[in-house]
Structure formats: structure tokens, C-alpha cells
All heavy atoms as TSV, in Angstrom:
chain	resi	resn	atom	element	x	y	z
A	1	MET	N	N	74.123	120.425	112.915
A	1	MET	CA	C	75.411	120.397	113.442
A	1	MET	C	C	76.295	119.313	112.832
A	1	MET	O	O	77.469	119.444	112.554
A	1	MET	CB	C	75.330	120.242	114.953
A	1	MET	CG	C	76.603	120.146	115.698
A	1	MET	SD	S	77.433	121.810	115.460
A	1	MET	CE	C	77.797	122.179	117.075
A	2	MET	N	N	75.754	118.084	112.560
A	2	MET	CA	C	76.532	117.022	112.044
A	2	MET	C	C	76.968	117.296	110.645
A	2	MET	O	O	78.131	116.852	110.261
A	2	MET	CB	C	75.653	115.705	112.059
A	2	MET	CG	C	76.418	114.478	111.773
A	2	MET	SD	S	77.818	114.094	112.949
A	2	MET	CE	C	76.952	113.480	114.326
A	3	GLY	N	N	76.213	118.130	109.883
A	3	GLY	CA	C	76.712	118.478	108.479
A	3	GLY	C	C	77.951	119.245	108.622
A	3	GLY	O	O	78.936	119.134	107.795
A	4	MET	N	N	78.078	120.237	109.582
A	4	MET	CA	C	79.215	121.049	109.688
A	4	MET	C	C	80.380	120.267	110.174
A	4	MET	O	O	81.501	120.451	109.764
A	4	MET	CB	C	78.933	122.216	110.772
A	4	MET	CG	C	80.124	123.111	110.985
A	4	MET	SD	S	79.722	124.460	112.057
A	4	MET	CE	C	79.842	123.553	113.650
A	5	ILE	N	N	80.118	119.324	111.095
A	5	ILE	CA	C	81.237	118.345	111.500
A	5	ILE	C	C	81.835	117.502	110.353
A	5	ILE	O	O	82.890	117.356	110.198
A	5	ILE	CB	C	80.713	117.551	112.613
A	5	ILE	CG1	C	80.535	118.365	113.929
A	5	ILE	CG2	C	81.766	116.415	112.932
A	5	ILE	CD1	C	79.849	117.577	115.020
A	6	ARG	N	N	80.852	117.030	109.433
A	6	ARG	CA	C	81.318	116.300	108.341
A	6	ARG	C	C	82.194	117.191	107.409
A	6	ARG	O	O	83.177	116.725	106.905
A	6	ARG	CB	C	80.127	115.837	107.545
A	6	ARG	CG	C	79.568	114.492	108.025
A	6	ARG	CD	C	78.573	113.900	107.059
A	6	ARG	NE	N	77.373	114.592	106.891
A	6	ARG	CZ	C	76.341	114.589	107.646
A	6	ARG	NH1	N	76.312	113.764	108.656
A	6	ARG	NH2	N	75.300	115.409	107.408
A	7	GLU	N	N	81.735	118.497	107.220
A	7	GLU	CA	C	82.561	119.357	106.314
A	7	GLU	C	C	83.913	119.591	106.904
A	7	GLU	O	O	84.913	119.530	106.242
A	7	GLU	CB	C	81.865	120.661	106.185
A	7	GLU	CG	C	80.562	120.569	105.329
A	7	GLU	CD	C	79.799	121.854	105.431
A	7	GLU	OE1	O	80.244	122.882	105.884
A	7	GLU	OE2	O	78.627	121.896	104.831
A	8	GLN	N	N	83.967	119.800	108.276
A	8	GLN	CA	C	85.287	120.106	108.906
A	8	GLN	C	C	86.140	118.823	108.869
A	8	GLN	O	O	87.375	118.959	108.738
A	8	GLN	CB	C	84.991	120.577	110.309
A	8	GLN	CG	C	84.468	121.960	110.388
A	8	GLN	CD	C	84.188	122.491	111.738
A	8	GLN	OE1	O	84.229	121.678	112.687
A	8	GLN	NE2	N	83.934	123.769	111.841
A	9	ALA	N	N	85.532	117.673	109.056
A	9	ALA	CA	C	86.305	116.432	108.937
A	9	ALA	C	C	86.863	116.260	107.564
A	9	ALA	O	O	88.078	115.738	107.437
A	9	ALA	CB	C	85.451	115.216	109.468
A	10	ALA	N	N	86.182	116.626	106.531
A	10	ALA	CA	C	86.673	116.408	105.134
A	10	ALA	C	C	87.833	117.393	104.863
A	10	ALA	O	O	88.752	116.969	104.248
A	10	ALA	CB	C	85.461	116.743	104.145
A	11	VAL	N	N	87.779	118.609	105.434
A	11	VAL	CA	C	88.748	119.542	105.323
A	11	VAL	C	C	89.996	119.081	106.003
A	11	VAL	O	O	91.113	119.119	105.548
A	11	VAL	CB	C	88.352	120.986	105.777
A	11	VAL	CG1	C	89.609	121.855	105.833
A	11	VAL	CG2	C	87.313	121.544	104.910
A	12	LEU	N	N	89.923	118.515	107.189
A	12	LEU	CA	C	90.973	117.975	107.926
A	12	LEU	C	C	91.628	116.848	107.189
A	12	LEU	O	O	92.925	116.693	107.165
A	12	LEU	CB	C	90.503	117.455	109.337
A	12	LEU	CG	C	91.553	116.780	110.225
A	12	LEU	CD1	C	92.694	117.822	110.554
A	12	LEU	CD2	C	90.892	116.232	111.376
A	13	ALA	N	N	90.819	116.006	106.622
A	13	ALA	CA	C	91.393	114.898	105.807
A	13	ALA	C	C	92.145	115.358	104.640
A	13	ALA	O	O	93.223	114.864	104.378
A	13	ALA	CB	C	90.264	113.935	105.369
A	14	TYR	N	N	91.699	116.364	103.997
A	14	TYR	CA	C	92.464	117.048	102.839
A	14	TYR	C	C	93.725	117.492	103.335
A	14	TYR	O	O	94.886	117.160	102.731
A	14	TYR	CB	C	91.562	118.121	102.180
A	14	TYR	CG	C	92.355	118.890	101.164
A	14	TYR	CD1	C	92.471	118.403	99.971
A	14	TYR	CD2	C	92.925	120.109	101.527
A	14	TYR	CE1	C	93.206	119.165	98.982
A	14	TYR	CE2	C	93.614	120.832	100.611
A	14	TYR	CZ	C	93.784	120.323	99.355
A	14	TYR	OH	O	94.522	121.040	98.417
A	15	LEU	N	N	93.773	118.272	104.496
A	15	LEU	CA	C	94.986	118.893	104.908
A	15	LEU	C	C	95.937	117.864	105.475
A	15	LEU	O	O	97.201	117.933	105.234
A	15	LEU	CB	C	94.600	119.826	106.043
A	15	LEU	CG	C	93.911	121.141	105.626
A	15	LEU	CD1	C	93.393	121.933	106.872
A	15	LEU	CD2	C	94.705	121.964	104.736
A	16	ALA	N	N	95.468	116.745	106.037
A	16	ALA	CA	C	96.355	115.703	106.559
A	16	ALA	C	C	96.986	115.046	105.394
A	16	ALA	O	O	98.237	114.665	105.435
A	16	ALA	CB	C	95.469	114.706	107.330
A	17	ARG	N	N	96.299	114.746	104.266
A	17	ARG	CA	C	96.902	114.131	103.123
A	17	ARG	C	C	97.924	115.033	102.556
A	17	ARG	O	O	99.020	114.590	102.113
A	17	ARG	CB	C	95.775	113.941	102.001
A	17	ARG	CG	C	94.997	112.740	102.135
A	17	ARG	CD	C	94.126	112.296	101.035
A	17	ARG	NE	N	93.347	113.411	100.508
A	17	ARG	CZ	C	92.029	113.645	101.007
A	17	ARG	NH1	N	91.548	112.755	101.880
A	17	ARG	NH2	N	91.361	114.661	100.491
A	18	ASP	N	N	97.722	116.335	102.573
A	18	ASP	CA	C	98.663	117.361	102.101
A	18	ASP	C	C	99.957	117.299	102.997
A	18	ASP	O	O	101.075	117.305	102.420
A	18	ASP	CB	C	98.177	118.773	102.016
A	18	ASP	CG	C	98.967	119.739	101.342
A	18	ASP	OD1	O	99.533	119.403	100.206
A	18	ASP	OD2	O	99.145	120.855	101.816
A	19	VAL	N	N	99.738	117.239	104.262
A	19	VAL	CA	C	100.893	117.244	105.123
A	19	VAL	C	C	101.739	115.936	104.994
A	19	VAL	O	O	102.980	115.909	104.950
A	19	VAL	CB	C	100.456	117.379	106.678
A	19	VAL	CG1	C	101.485	116.938	107.616
A	19	VAL	CG2	C	99.896	118.838	106.914
A	20	LEU	N	N	100.960	114.768	104.878
A	20	LEU	CA	C	101.638	113.574	104.808
A	20	LEU	C	C	102.268	113.389	103.491
A	20	LEU	O	O	103.285	112.500	103.278
A	20	LEU	CB	C	100.665	112.396	105.090
A	20	LEU	CG	C	100.207	112.363	106.583
A	20	LEU	CD1	C	99.148	111.347	106.753
A	20	LEU	CD2	C	101.293	112.133	107.533
A	21	ALA	N	N	101.913	114.057	102.433
A	21	ALA	CA	C	102.489	113.972	101.056
A	21	ALA	C	C	103.768	114.592	100.960
A	21	ALA	O	O	104.640	114.290	100.107
A	21	ALA	CB	C	101.495	114.497	100.039
A	22	THR	N	N	104.129	115.496	101.950
A	22	THR	CA	C	105.393	116.176	101.888
A	22	THR	C	C	106.005	116.029	103.255
A	22	THR	O	O	106.027	116.904	104.153
A	22	THR	CB	C	105.176	117.692	101.590
A	22	THR	OG1	O	104.221	118.222	102.571
A	22	THR	CG2	C	104.771	117.923	100.164
A	23	PRO	N	N	106.667	114.923	103.497
A	23	PRO	CA	C	107.227	114.618	104.833
A	23	PRO	C	C	108.452	115.527	105.029
A	23	PRO	O	O	109.110	116.066	104.082
A	23	PRO	CB	C	107.709	113.203	104.760
A	23	PRO	CG	C	107.623	112.791	103.360
A	23	PRO	CD	C	106.844	113.749	102.694
A	24	PRO	N	N	108.742	115.878	106.270
A	24	PRO	CA	C	109.959	116.804	106.617
A	24	PRO	C	C	111.255	116.123	106.148
A	24	PRO	O	O	111.277	114.927	106.063
A	24	PRO	CB	C	109.838	116.997	108.113
A	24	PRO	CG	C	108.905	115.975	108.685
A	24	PRO	CD	C	108.047	115.522	107.536
A	25	VAL	N	N	112.268	116.964	106.053
A	25	VAL	CA	C	113.620	116.516	105.676
A	25	VAL	C	C	114.010	115.420	106.687
A	25	VAL	O	O	113.871	115.600	107.936
A	25	VAL	CB	C	114.577	117.670	105.764
A	25	VAL	CG1	C	115.939	117.167	105.496
A	25	VAL	CG2	C	114.144	118.698	104.708
A	26	GLY	N	N	114.514	114.276	106.242
A	26	GLY	CA	C	114.891	113.250	107.109
A	26	GLY	C	C	113.976	112.243	107.505
A	26	GLY	O	O	114.194	111.177	108.115
A	27	ALA	N	N	112.697	112.547	107.148
A	27	ALA	CA	C	111.592	111.662	107.609
A	27	ALA	C	C	111.381	110.516	106.617
A	27	ALA	O	O	110.976	109.390	107.029
A	27	ALA	CB	C	110.286	112.405	107.851
A	28	SER	N	N	111.571	110.753	105.380
A	28	SER	CA	C	111.350	109.749	104.324
A	28	SER	C	C	112.311	108.568	104.593
A	28	SER	O	O	113.489	108.705	104.836
A	28	SER	CB	C	111.670	110.221	102.921
A	28	SER	OG	O	110.750	111.214	102.528
A	29	GLY	N	N	111.722	107.320	104.660
A	29	GLY	CA	C	112.358	106.136	104.890
A	29	GLY	C	C	112.691	105.808	106.390
A	29	GLY	O	O	113.125	104.809	106.755
A	30	ASN	N	N	112.179	106.796	107.299
A	30	ASN	CA	C	112.344	106.604	108.694
A	30	ASN	C	C	111.277	105.635	109.186
A	30	ASN	O	O	110.122	106.026	108.985
A	30	ASN	CB	C	112.444	107.946	109.348
A	30	ASN	CG	C	112.567	107.905	110.830
A	30	ASN	OD1	O	111.951	106.948	111.526
A	30	ASN	ND2	N	113.401	108.771	111.362
A	31	PRO	N	N	111.508	104.547	109.734
A	31	PRO	CA	C	110.503	103.685	110.186
A	31	PRO	C	C	109.541	104.270	111.298
A	31	PRO	O	O	108.410	103.974	111.324
A	31	PRO	CB	C	111.162	102.430	110.688
A	31	PRO	CG	C	112.673	102.664	110.722
A	31	PRO	CD	C	112.912	103.936	109.952
A	32	GLU	N	N	110.150	105.120	112.100
A	32	GLU	CA	C	109.266	105.730	113.087
A	32	GLU	C	C	108.307	106.697	112.508
A	32	GLU	O	O	107.135	106.745	112.966
A	32	GLU	CB	C	110.082	106.417	114.153
A	32	GLU	CG	C	109.295	106.885	115.338
A	32	GLU	CD	C	110.240	107.532	116.459
A	32	GLU	OE1	O	111.336	107.798	116.288
A	32	GLU	OE2	O	109.582	107.666	117.594
A	33	TYR	N	N	108.776	107.510	111.454
A	33	TYR	CA	C	107.877	108.327	110.799
A	33	TYR	C	C	106.828	107.576	110.000
A	33	TYR	O	O	105.637	107.943	110.052
A	33	TYR	CB	C	108.678	109.235	109.772
A	33	TYR	CG	C	107.805	110.091	108.977
A	33	TYR	CD1	C	107.279	111.344	109.596
A	33	TYR	CD2	C	107.332	109.805	107.741
A	33	TYR	CE1	C	106.434	112.174	108.860
A	33	TYR	CE2	C	106.423	110.681	107.021
A	33	TYR	CZ	C	106.040	111.765	107.606
A	33	TYR	OH	O	105.160	112.604	106.928
A	34	ALA	N	N	107.152	106.447	109.483
A	34	ALA	CA	C	106.201	105.613	108.735
A	34	ALA	C	C	105.099	105.205	109.726
A	34	ALA	O	O	103.922	105.237	109.373
A	34	ALA	CB	C	106.844	104.420	108.120
A	35	THR	N	N	105.498	104.724	110.933
A	35	THR	CA	C	104.543	104.355	111.919
A	35	THR	C	C	103.645	105.460	112.393
A	35	THR	O	O	102.339	105.279	112.466
A	35	THR	CB	C	105.217	103.606	113.102
A	35	THR	OG1	O	105.907	102.539	112.639
A	35	THR	CG2	C	104.269	103.273	114.161
A	36	LEU	N	N	104.285	106.606	112.776
A	36	LEU	CA	C	103.544	107.668	113.406
A	36	LEU	C	C	102.628	108.384	112.283
A	36	LEU	O	O	101.444	108.681	112.512
A	36	LEU	CB	C	104.422	108.721	113.955
A	36	LEU	CG	C	105.260	108.284	115.204
A	36	LEU	CD1	C	106.230	109.337	115.593
A	36	LEU	CD2	C	104.319	107.982	116.261
A	37	SER	N	N	103.080	108.460	111.048
A	37	SER	CA	C	102.227	109.009	110.056
A	37	SER	C	C	101.112	108.107	109.661
A	37	SER	O	O	99.933	108.588	109.391
A	37	SER	CB	C	103.042	109.380	108.743
A	37	SER	OG	O	103.611	108.175	108.118
A	38	ALA	N	N	101.396	106.844	109.612
A	38	ALA	CA	C	100.264	105.844	109.439
A	38	ALA	C	C	99.185	105.935	110.525
A	38	ALA	O	O	97.882	105.883	110.199
A	38	ALA	CB	C	100.729	104.467	109.289
A	39	ASP	N	N	99.643	106.075	111.836
A	39	ASP	CA	C	98.625	106.174	112.896
A	39	ASP	C	C	97.873	107.424	112.695
A	39	ASP	O	O	96.643	107.442	112.921
A	39	ASP	CB	C	99.345	106.151	114.166
A	39	ASP	CG	C	100.042	104.899	114.690
A	39	ASP	OD1	O	99.670	103.882	113.936
A	39	ASP	OD2	O	100.813	104.907	115.614
A	40	PHE	N	N	98.610	108.494	112.328
A	40	PHE	CA	C	97.822	109.797	112.139
A	40	PHE	C	C	96.782	109.671	111.063
A	40	PHE	O	O	95.709	110.049	111.208
A	40	PHE	CB	C	98.779	110.972	111.968
A	40	PHE	CG	C	98.104	112.242	111.583
A	40	PHE	CD1	C	97.207	112.834	112.443
A	40	PHE	CD2	C	98.413	112.918	110.442
A	40	PHE	CE1	C	96.565	114.042	112.107
A	40	PHE	CE2	C	97.903	114.041	110.075
A	40	PHE	CZ	C	96.994	114.729	110.831
A	41	GLU	N	N	97.235	109.092	109.884
A	41	GLU	CA	C	96.376	108.954	108.757
A	41	GLU	C	C	95.142	108.060	109.157
A	41	GLU	O	O	94.022	108.402	108.684
A	41	GLU	CB	C	97.088	108.291	107.613
A	41	GLU	CG	C	96.453	108.147	106.292
A	41	GLU	CD	C	97.161	107.629	105.225
A	41	GLU	OE1	O	98.259	107.007	105.461
A	41	GLU	OE2	O	96.860	108.002	104.020
A	42	THR	N	N	95.349	107.070	109.903
A	42	THR	CA	C	94.258	106.263	110.324
A	42	THR	C	C	93.337	107.011	111.159
A	42	THR	O	O	92.069	106.765	111.002
A	42	THR	CB	C	94.812	105.005	111.071
A	42	THR	OG1	O	95.609	104.210	110.108
A	42	THR	CG2	C	93.655	104.062	111.591
A	43	SER	N	N	93.790	107.859	112.055
A	43	SER	CA	C	92.941	108.438	112.979
A	43	SER	C	C	92.072	109.471	112.182
A	43	SER	O	O	90.930	109.703	112.538
A	43	SER	CB	C	93.670	109.109	114.108
A	43	SER	OG	O	94.516	110.177	113.644
A	44	VAL	N	N	92.729	110.168	111.236
A	44	VAL	CA	C	91.914	111.079	110.425
A	44	VAL	C	C	90.901	110.389	109.577
A	44	VAL	O	O	89.654	110.805	109.534
A	44	VAL	CB	C	92.825	111.878	109.495
A	44	VAL	CG1	C	92.063	112.726	108.448
A	44	VAL	CG2	C	93.723	112.861	110.333
A	45	ARG	N	N	91.223	109.222	109.043
A	45	ARG	CA	C	90.163	108.443	108.256
A	45	ARG	C	C	89.058	107.984	109.171
A	45	ARG	O	O	87.881	108.018	108.767
A	45	ARG	CB	C	90.940	107.209	107.609
A	45	ARG	CG	C	89.999	106.504	106.669
A	45	ARG	CD	C	90.684	105.337	105.911
A	45	ARG	NE	N	92.111	105.395	105.873
A	45	ARG	CZ	C	92.960	104.581	106.534
A	45	ARG	NH1	N	92.450	103.742	107.339
A	45	ARG	NH2	N	94.179	104.717	106.419
A	46	ASN	N	N	89.374	107.459	110.436
A	46	ASN	CA	C	88.300	107.092	111.275
A	46	ASN	C	C	87.436	108.254	111.678
A	46	ASN	O	O	86.201	107.982	111.747
A	46	ASN	CB	C	89.014	106.464	112.532
A	46	ASN	CG	C	89.661	105.135	112.257
A	46	ASN	OD1	O	89.335	104.479	111.266
A	46	ASN	ND2	N	90.550	104.679	113.159
A	47	LEU	N	N	88.051	109.420	111.878
A	47	LEU	CA	C	87.197	110.669	112.214
A	47	LEU	C	C	86.286	110.926	111.075
A	47	LEU	O	O	85.055	111.119	111.324
A	47	LEU	CB	C	88.006	111.764	112.486
A	47	LEU	CG	C	87.284	113.061	112.940
A	47	LEU	CD1	C	86.733	112.888	114.333
A	47	LEU	CD2	C	88.190	114.292	112.802
A	48	LEU	N	N	86.738	110.926	109.866
A	48	LEU	CA	C	85.944	111.205	108.634
A	48	LEU	C	C	84.889	110.123	108.579
A	48	LEU	O	O	83.623	110.506	108.234
A	48	LEU	CB	C	86.801	111.218	107.371
A	48	LEU	CG	C	86.120	111.646	106.148
A	48	LEU	CD1	C	85.363	113.040	106.221
A	48	LEU	CD2	C	87.096	111.727	104.986
A	49	ASP	N	N	85.227	108.902	108.653
A	49	ASP	CA	C	84.151	107.784	108.577
A	49	ASP	C	C	83.131	108.008	109.629
A	49	ASP	O	O	81.933	107.823	109.371
A	49	ASP	CB	C	84.867	106.442	108.704
A	49	ASP	CG	C	85.619	106.094	107.465
A	49	ASP	OD1	O	85.552	106.823	106.367
A	49	ASP	OD2	O	86.493	105.123	107.514
A	50	ALA	N	N	83.467	108.239	110.851
A	50	ALA	CA	C	82.582	108.502	112.015
A	50	ALA	C	C	81.646	109.636	111.721
A	50	ALA	O	O	80.437	109.597	111.970
A	50	ALA	CB	C	83.337	108.672	113.281
A	51	ALA	N	N	82.290	110.703	111.144
A	51	ALA	CA	C	81.406	111.858	110.932
A	51	ALA	C	C	80.443	111.528	109.765
A	51	ALA	O	O	79.205	111.947	109.908
A	51	ALA	CB	C	82.284	113.070	110.470
A	52	ARG	N	N	80.782	110.853	108.887
A	52	ARG	CA	C	79.918	110.488	107.711
A	52	ARG	C	C	78.802	109.528	108.249
A	52	ARG	O	O	77.664	109.628	107.691
A	52	ARG	CB	C	80.694	109.805	106.594
A	52	ARG	CG	C	81.441	110.823	105.830
A	52	ARG	CD	C	82.260	110.165	104.804
A	52	ARG	NE	N	82.951	111.124	103.901
A	52	ARG	CZ	C	84.032	110.892	103.155
A	52	ARG	NH1	N	84.449	109.589	103.129
A	52	ARG	NH2	N	84.574	111.692	102.386
A	53	SER	N	N	79.046	108.720	109.260
A	53	SER	CA	C	78.119	107.750	109.807
A	53	SER	C	C	77.051	108.476	110.596
A	53	SER	O	O	75.871	107.991	110.679
A	53	SER	CB	C	78.798	106.748	110.583
A	53	SER	OG	O	79.062	107.302	111.996
A	54	GLY	N	N	77.366	109.645	111.116
A	54	GLY	CA	C	76.400	110.331	111.980
A	54	GLY	C	C	76.247	109.828	113.397
A	54	GLY	O	O	75.386	110.277	114.135
A	55	ASP	N	N	77.051	108.814	113.715
A	55	ASP	CA	C	76.986	108.257	115.000
A	55	ASP	C	C	77.916	109.037	115.984
A	55	ASP	O	O	79.090	109.003	115.943
A	55	ASP	CB	C	77.560	106.810	114.914
A	55	ASP	CG	C	77.486	106.036	116.234
A	55	ASP	OD1	O	77.452	106.655	117.291
A	55	ASP	OD2	O	77.464	104.797	116.197
A	56	GLU	N	N	77.173	109.668	116.898
A	56	GLU	CA	C	77.885	110.528	117.885
A	56	GLU	C	C	78.811	109.822	118.797
A	56	GLU	O	O	79.926	110.407	119.010
A	56	GLU	CB	C	76.821	111.383	118.683
A	56	GLU	CG	C	76.114	112.371	117.944
A	56	GLU	CD	C	75.058	113.182	118.771
A	56	GLU	OE1	O	75.386	113.372	119.955
A	56	GLU	OE2	O	74.041	113.557	118.231
A	57	THR	N	N	78.562	108.690	119.218
A	57	THR	CA	C	79.396	107.902	120.028
A	57	THR	C	C	80.678	107.608	119.366
A	57	THR	O	O	81.822	107.692	119.889
A	57	THR	CB	C	78.735	106.649	120.620
A	57	THR	OG1	O	77.481	107.014	121.360
A	57	THR	CG2	C	79.667	105.843	121.508
A	58	ARG	N	N	80.516	107.098	118.098
A	58	ARG	CA	C	81.621	106.747	117.284
A	58	ARG	C	C	82.520	107.988	116.935
A	58	ARG	O	O	83.763	107.944	116.908
A	58	ARG	CB	C	81.091	106.095	115.993
A	58	ARG	CG	C	82.284	105.519	115.062
A	58	ARG	CD	C	81.629	104.831	113.901
A	58	ARG	NE	N	82.515	104.571	112.897
A	58	ARG	CZ	C	82.221	104.366	111.592
A	58	ARG	NH1	N	80.968	104.275	111.271
A	58	ARG	NH2	N	83.176	104.299	110.769
A	59	LEU	N	N	81.825	109.107	116.686
A	59	LEU	CA	C	82.547	110.298	116.345
A	59	LEU	C	C	83.339	110.809	117.622
A	59	LEU	O	O	84.470	111.131	117.452
A	59	LEU	CB	C	81.416	111.385	115.910
A	59	LEU	CG	C	82.089	112.732	115.605
A	59	LEU	CD1	C	82.994	112.696	114.391
A	59	LEU	CD2	C	81.005	113.736	115.254
A	60	ARG	N	N	82.795	110.764	118.768
A	60	ARG	CA	C	83.494	111.090	119.990
A	60	ARG	C	C	84.688	110.251	120.188
A	60	ARG	O	O	85.812	110.737	120.449
A	60	ARG	CB	C	82.609	111.108	121.161
A	60	ARG	CG	C	83.124	111.640	122.413
A	60	ARG	CD	C	82.106	111.857	123.513
A	60	ARG	NE	N	81.245	112.981	123.120
A	60	ARG	CZ	C	79.915	112.923	123.034
A	60	ARG	NH1	N	79.326	111.759	123.255
A	60	ARG	NH2	N	79.185	113.889	122.720
A	61	ALA	N	N	84.522	108.985	119.957
A	61	ALA	CA	C	85.801	108.046	120.172
A	61	ALA	C	C	86.782	108.402	119.199
A	61	ALA	O	O	88.059	108.333	119.542
A	61	ALA	CB	C	85.236	106.605	120.110
A	62	ALA	N	N	86.415	108.564	117.927
A	62	ALA	CA	C	87.456	108.934	116.915
A	62	ALA	C	C	88.084	110.267	117.214
A	62	ALA	O	O	89.309	110.357	116.947
A	62	ALA	CB	C	86.748	108.929	115.536
A	63	ALA	N	N	87.366	111.231	117.638
A	63	ALA	CA	C	87.964	112.566	117.850
A	63	ALA	C	C	88.974	112.402	119.053
A	63	ALA	O	O	90.013	113.173	119.006
A	63	ALA	CB	C	86.882	113.549	118.222
A	64	GLU	N	N	88.674	111.609	120.067
A	64	GLU	CA	C	89.640	111.478	121.169
A	64	GLU	C	C	90.921	110.794	120.735
A	64	GLU	O	O	91.994	111.002	121.477
A	64	GLU	CB	C	88.952	110.626	122.282
A	64	GLU	CG	C	87.863	111.318	122.993
A	64	GLU	CD	C	87.134	110.496	123.994
A	64	GLU	OE1	O	87.417	109.266	124.162
A	64	GLU	OE2	O	86.235	110.983	124.642
A	65	LYS	N	N	90.957	110.063	119.715
A	65	LYS	CA	C	92.237	109.341	119.266
A	65	LYS	C	C	93.053	110.233	118.327
A	65	LYS	O	O	94.142	109.938	117.990
A	65	LYS	CB	C	91.826	108.047	118.621
A	65	LYS	CG	C	91.262	107.078	119.606
A	65	LYS	CD	C	90.907	105.782	118.931
A	65	LYS	CE	C	90.205	104.816	119.958
A	65	LYS	NZ	N	89.764	103.659	119.456
A	66	LEU	N	N	92.323	111.273	117.697
A	66	LEU	CA	C	92.953	112.133	116.699
A	66	LEU	C	C	94.142	112.897	117.303
A	66	LEU	O	O	95.235	112.910	116.736
A	66	LEU	CB	C	91.988	113.020	116.011
A	66	LEU	CG	C	92.500	113.985	114.975
A	66	LEU	CD1	C	92.901	113.249	113.821
A	66	LEU	CD2	C	91.428	114.911	114.602
A	67	LYS	N	N	93.836	113.610	118.396
A	67	LYS	CA	C	94.863	114.518	118.977
A	67	LYS	C	C	96.171	113.762	119.317
A	67	LYS	O	O	97.246	114.282	119.017
A	67	LYS	CB	C	94.296	115.254	120.108
A	67	LYS	CG	C	95.314	116.385	120.622
A	67	LYS	CD	C	94.615	117.192	121.698
A	67	LYS	CE	C	95.627	118.270	122.201
A	67	LYS	NZ	N	95.054	119.072	123.254
A	68	PRO	N	N	96.063	112.646	120.096
A	68	PRO	CA	C	97.317	111.931	120.476
A	68	PRO	C	C	98.140	111.501	119.258
A	68	PRO	O	O	99.345	111.634	119.284
A	68	PRO	CB	C	96.870	110.821	121.308
A	68	PRO	CG	C	95.493	111.177	121.749
A	68	PRO	CD	C	94.926	112.002	120.713
A	69	ALA	N	N	97.410	111.043	118.242
A	69	ALA	CA	C	98.188	110.601	117.028
A	69	ALA	C	C	98.870	111.712	116.337
A	69	ALA	O	O	100.086	111.652	115.973
A	69	ALA	CB	C	97.218	109.916	116.024
A	70	TYR	N	N	98.197	112.908	116.249
A	70	TYR	CA	C	98.833	114.051	115.606
A	70	TYR	C	C	99.933	114.560	116.481
A	70	TYR	O	O	101.053	114.871	116.035
A	70	TYR	CB	C	97.825	115.162	115.444
A	70	TYR	CG	C	98.416	116.400	114.916
A	70	TYR	CD1	C	98.888	116.504	113.632
A	70	TYR	CD2	C	98.583	117.528	115.781
A	70	TYR	CE1	C	99.507	117.710	113.193
A	70	TYR	CE2	C	99.177	118.662	115.416
A	70	TYR	CZ	C	99.582	118.799	114.053
A	70	TYR	OH	O	100.185	119.868	113.600
A	71	ALA	N	N	99.639	114.570	117.829
A	71	ALA	CA	C	100.764	115.146	118.810
A	71	ALA	C	C	102.060	114.397	118.681
A	71	ALA	O	O	103.166	114.867	118.610
A	71	ALA	CB	C	100.143	115.183	120.193
A	72	ARG	N	N	101.873	112.960	118.665
A	72	ARG	CA	C	103.100	112.193	118.567
A	72	ARG	C	C	103.930	112.416	117.329
A	72	ARG	O	O	105.085	112.533	117.374
A	72	ARG	CB	C	102.752	110.674	118.694
A	72	ARG	CG	C	102.381	110.259	120.176
A	72	ARG	CD	C	102.238	108.771	120.169
A	72	ARG	NE	N	101.227	108.247	119.388
A	72	ARG	CZ	C	99.915	108.094	119.816
A	72	ARG	NH1	N	99.493	108.460	121.042
A	72	ARG	NH2	N	98.988	107.585	119.021
A	73	LEU	N	N	103.231	112.564	116.192
A	73	LEU	CA	C	103.852	112.808	114.876
A	73	LEU	C	C	104.521	114.196	114.956
A	73	LEU	O	O	105.698	114.353	114.550
A	73	LEU	CB	C	102.809	112.765	113.743
A	73	LEU	CG	C	103.379	112.951	112.350
A	73	LEU	CD1	C	104.339	112.021	111.989
A	73	LEU	CD2	C	102.122	113.157	111.408
A	74	PHE	N	N	103.794	115.200	115.404
A	74	PHE	CA	C	104.374	116.473	115.423
A	74	PHE	C	C	105.483	116.790	116.347
A	74	PHE	O	O	106.473	117.375	116.071
A	74	PHE	CB	C	103.125	117.588	115.763
A	74	PHE	CG	C	103.615	119.019	115.807
A	74	PHE	CD1	C	103.736	119.683	114.559
A	74	PHE	CD2	C	103.959	119.598	116.928
A	74	PHE	CE1	C	104.186	120.949	114.506
A	74	PHE	CE2	C	104.365	120.956	116.947
A	74	PHE	CZ	C	104.541	121.544	115.701
A	75	LEU	N	N	105.348	116.154	117.554
A	75	LEU	CA	C	106.452	116.295	118.511
A	75	LEU	C	C	107.724	115.769	118.104
A	75	LEU	O	O	108.769	116.169	118.248
A	75	LEU	CB	C	106.086	115.761	119.853
A	75	LEU	CG	C	105.024	116.500	120.643
A	75	LEU	CD1	C	104.726	115.812	121.941
A	75	LEU	CD2	C	105.638	117.837	121.017
A	76	LYS	N	N	107.606	114.626	117.317
A	76	LYS	CA	C	108.828	113.919	116.832
A	76	LYS	C	C	109.333	114.579	115.571
A	76	LYS	O	O	110.531	114.663	115.357
A	76	LYS	CB	C	108.577	112.426	116.570
A	76	LYS	CG	C	109.690	111.627	116.172
A	76	LYS	CD	C	110.645	111.518	117.295
A	76	LYS	CE	C	111.887	110.667	116.811
A	76	LYS	NZ	N	112.893	110.400	117.910
A	77	PHE	N	N	108.449	114.947	114.595
A	77	PHE	CA	C	108.887	115.363	113.364
A	77	PHE	C	C	108.484	116.719	112.891
A	77	PHE	O	O	108.658	117.252	111.769
A	77	PHE	CB	C	108.439	114.320	112.259
A	77	PHE	CG	C	108.970	112.988	112.299
A	77	PHE	CD1	C	108.347	111.991	113.085
A	77	PHE	CD2	C	110.254	112.762	111.803
A	77	PHE	CE1	C	108.961	110.784	113.214
A	77	PHE	CE2	C	110.899	111.491	112.039
A	77	PHE	CZ	C	110.257	110.518	112.671
A	78	GLY	N	N	107.884	117.481	113.866
A	78	GLY	CA	C	107.544	118.965	113.657
A	78	GLY	C	C	106.644	119.009	112.569
A	78	GLY	O	O	106.298	119.974	111.831
């Protein structure tokens, strides 16, 4: 099961990099976008690191922080 979670975390990290590489119109240079996108990027990186570690407690904690970071970014910048 942990192998599948690592694979999915790696795919998520790839997709997150792709999304963050192409900010929506008006987001470039926006300090709020910079903050929210950095938070999202950090949460994805933490999830990937936790998945690679195999530590279930760490993975659960990282997963719980991922959704709020993504939601704040998406709600503000679509």
C-alpha cells in the first residue's frame, strides 16, 4: 500500500509543479498568490517526503495539511 501512496504523491507533486508553473492571469507578482502558492508547494513537498519516509503518522499529518493549502489557493485564484 505504501508503494502506491508514494506513486500517487509523486504524480501529485508533478501536477502541482505544472499548475504552479502557469499562474492564472493576474496572479503573477501578486503577494497573496506568492504566499498561497508557496504554502501549497510546501504541503505537496511535505506529503511526498512523508510518503517516501514510510512513516504513517507523518504521512497522515502531511495529508491533513494538503487540502486546506490547496483550497485556499484554488478559492482565491481558481
